[in-house]
C-alpha atoms as one frame of an Amber mdcrd trajectory, in Angstrom:
protein
 104.859  96.928 116.489 104.124  94.512 112.971 106.145  96.598 110.415 103.789
  97.931 107.255 105.120  96.116 104.241 105.195  97.845 100.600 105.173  95.072
  98.278 105.776  95.435  94.324 104.041  94.044  92.054 104.851  93.107  88.559
 101.698  92.641  85.778 103.809  89.390  82.830 102.382  89.410  79.622 104.117
  87.482  77.202 107.171  87.131  79.845 107.263  91.366  80.013 106.498  93.681
  82.439 103.152  95.361  81.778 101.228  98.732  82.963  98.340 100.216  81.974
  94.699 102.015  83.555  91.947 100.213  84.345  93.406  97.301  83.571  92.956
  99.076  79.790  96.543 100.222  77.467  98.984  98.554  79.151 102.017  99.593
  77.959 105.699  97.886  78.480 107.530  98.182  81.261 111.137  96.190  81.425
 112.045  92.563  81.623 109.728  90.567  85.140 113.699  89.450  86.314 115.537
  91.580  86.192 112.557  94.564  87.667 111.723  91.671  90.170 116.048  91.461
  91.716 116.522  94.993  91.744 113.754  95.799  93.830 115.113  92.974  95.990
 118.038  94.304  95.983 115.976  98.071  96.852 114.871  96.363  99.805 110.837
  95.779  99.186 109.509  93.605 101.758 108.449  91.321  98.959 106.850  90.767
  95.144 103.617  90.017  93.716 104.366  88.369  90.057 100.883  88.208  88.383
 100.766  86.709  85.027  98.165  88.296  83.733  96.921  86.605  80.637  97.103
  83.226  81.720  93.615  82.654  82.470  91.886  84.213  79.916  94.765  82.782
  77.440  93.315  79.051  79.907  96.701  78.112  79.250  99.101  77.687  83.037
 100.612  80.052  84.830 104.204  80.164  83.681 106.365  78.147  85.217 109.774
  78.433  84.205 109.172  82.621  85.070 108.670  81.895  89.171 111.998  78.794
  88.894 113.474  82.206  87.247 112.374  84.939  89.666 112.848  82.728  92.823
 116.741  82.392  92.193 117.278  85.460  91.195 115.505  87.573  94.814 115.829
  86.837  98.221 112.255  87.874  99.450 109.408  85.966  99.259 107.022  86.493
  96.432 103.213  85.049  95.778 102.477  84.803  92.229  98.878  84.911  90.367
  97.348  83.870  87.386  96.692  80.788  85.266  96.193  78.822  88.697  93.523
  76.565  88.274  94.315  73.263  90.682  95.424  72.100  93.393  98.410  70.095
  91.244  98.976  74.155  89.681  99.804  75.764  93.220 102.314  72.873  94.353
 104.082  74.019  90.904 103.993  77.105  92.201 104.806  76.468  95.642 107.773
  74.023  93.821 109.001  76.335  91.461 109.406  78.651  94.163 106.984  80.844
  95.170 105.547  81.300  99.145 102.177  82.784  98.007  99.580  81.178  95.567
  97.513  84.567  94.809  93.249  83.312  93.393  90.620  85.614  92.753  88.389
  84.577  89.608  88.908  81.209  90.073  88.075  81.494  94.134  84.634  83.433
  93.268  84.265  80.175  91.094  85.493  77.743  93.288  85.312  79.200  97.088
  86.516  75.485  97.833  89.588  75.813  96.034  90.525  78.377  98.740  89.682
  75.439 101.478  91.433  73.004  99.815  95.157  74.792  98.958  94.406  75.445
 103.025  94.468  72.560 104.332  96.688  70.982 101.224  99.968  73.964 101.640
  98.408  76.140 105.130  96.112  79.217 105.230 100.111  81.299 104.777 100.063
  80.093 101.141  96.604  81.521  99.493  96.352  84.856  99.088  92.217  86.054
  97.794  92.393  88.676  95.423  89.869  90.617  94.750  88.310  93.591  91.868
  86.108  95.217  94.032  84.188  98.746  91.714  81.815 100.381  93.542  77.812
 100.293  93.043  74.361 101.849  93.470  72.929  98.539  94.250  72.830  98.240
  98.116  69.918  95.278  98.317  72.719  93.751  96.480  75.862  94.691  97.314
  75.153  96.412 101.007  79.392  97.502 101.953  78.331  99.551  98.549  81.166
  97.605  96.641  80.284  94.614  94.226  83.403  91.841  93.126  84.066  91.873
  89.761  86.216  88.992  87.817  88.592  88.492  84.426  89.354  91.691  85.024
  86.209  93.588  85.973  84.821  92.296  82.623  82.596  90.198  84.523  80.277
  91.925  87.172  79.411  88.822  89.697  76.828  90.330  91.748  78.608  89.655
  95.486  79.147  92.015  98.255  82.421  92.915  98.348  82.601  92.900 102.648
  81.330  90.005 102.588  83.020  87.983  99.785  86.039  89.159 101.924  84.738
  87.713 105.106  82.871  84.483 103.441  86.691  83.530 102.231  88.954  84.753
 105.708  86.317  81.762 106.592  87.420  79.407 103.926  90.778  79.305 105.283
  92.329  82.979 103.398  95.303  84.162 104.381  95.538  87.472 103.660  93.845
  89.529 100.810  94.643  92.037  98.293  91.553  95.110  97.737  93.058  95.722
  94.309  90.364  98.944  93.456  88.868  98.679  89.667  88.490 102.828  90.087
  91.914 103.141  91.408  93.525 100.788  89.650  96.667 103.355  87.242  95.437
 106.165  88.162  97.915 106.917  90.973  95.338 109.619  92.830  95.406 107.332
  96.219  94.191 103.834  97.430  89.968 104.001  97.390  90.266 104.466 101.198
  86.940 103.077 102.050  86.450  99.587 101.022  90.142  98.542 101.916  88.873
 100.178 105.699  85.618  98.094 105.267  87.639  94.971 104.772  90.102  95.769
 107.409  87.904  96.614 109.849  85.728  93.229 109.065  88.396  90.228 109.335
  91.295  89.270 111.296  94.158  88.175 108.253  96.095  91.059 106.786  94.162
  92.605 104.146  96.297  94.555 101.251  95.922  97.817  99.198  96.139  98.070
  95.748  95.705  99.858  93.084  95.799 103.893  92.729  99.067 104.420  94.043
 101.178 107.366  93.568 102.847 108.555  96.291 104.130 108.682  99.845 101.625
 110.208 101.393  99.267 107.995  99.701 100.775 104.488 101.191 100.324 106.630
 105.117  96.668 107.156 103.916  96.455 103.530 103.214  97.974 102.289 106.551
  97.173 104.689 108.707  93.133 105.152 107.367  92.744 101.953 106.194  93.829
 100.253 108.627  95.865  97.652 105.448  98.679  95.772 106.879 100.783  96.171
 103.156 100.642  97.936  99.867 101.202  96.959  96.195 103.016  99.482  94.241
 103.549  99.316  90.556 103.154 102.408  87.971 105.395 104.816  90.231 107.948
 102.934  90.792 108.648 100.912  87.390 108.676 103.980  85.764 111.684 105.916
  88.349 108.882 108.302  89.574 109.569 107.450  92.991 111.689 104.647  95.076
 111.086 102.403  97.624 113.795 103.973  99.942 112.109 107.578  98.999 109.099
 105.959 100.066 110.368 104.225 102.757 112.008 106.983 104.073 108.836 109.383
 104.237 106.526 107.271 105.328 108.906 106.438 108.951 109.621 110.200 108.654
 105.710 110.545 109.145 105.685 107.986 111.735 104.938 104.628 110.193 106.558
 101.726 111.231 108.030 100.458 107.994 111.319  97.869 107.852 114.614  99.990
 107.149 117.245  98.838 104.604 119.342 101.608 105.071
């Protein structure tokens, strides 16, 4: 049986880890390289590093930071933010990342998924999506609409339909980051995560809302996620990776233990 993955997320602004609630009111939490090393040593399965202002500032991702993280840790990590071209992807991979996450760029230019998959392999291409609940079932039959630019723009695109299309284009993994749950610590948005997990055949990662081990358990057992992203509860010391994994193990969830 494949083990479920726990993936700490480092949201970066000006080379500092930050965290907010529903993409707002961010606070400074520390140095990304130091935090990456700590989580790697504690037994996390992967990391994801988002340069969250790069796209809005229309600048490339901080390759120097990516290279520093790669040199410091011994686990795979994905990178997102400020990636606009195949050359950008190549630079990120050559700097040491294993995966590339595209979000708003993929909505604007879906062919970038196919181009990236052909150039680097499906396993490198991660689709990040920021769905939000909507009552507009005419445009969004699933009840969830894709947003872009950090929830600032609604697209009118149905989240499940977009997930299916992205998989067909070559996405090897899909991260479902619920805008409604982000940073709340009230639990993952299980409904949309389950809908997408049932609709595609690639790994689905639950993101947004982790508050305790029970929330991760529900993402895995109720929503069918293959992995879960955690951030604030680790960054602030509310819990540790070891505590999360031991609790999941005790509940019968298959996880890679770091005894």
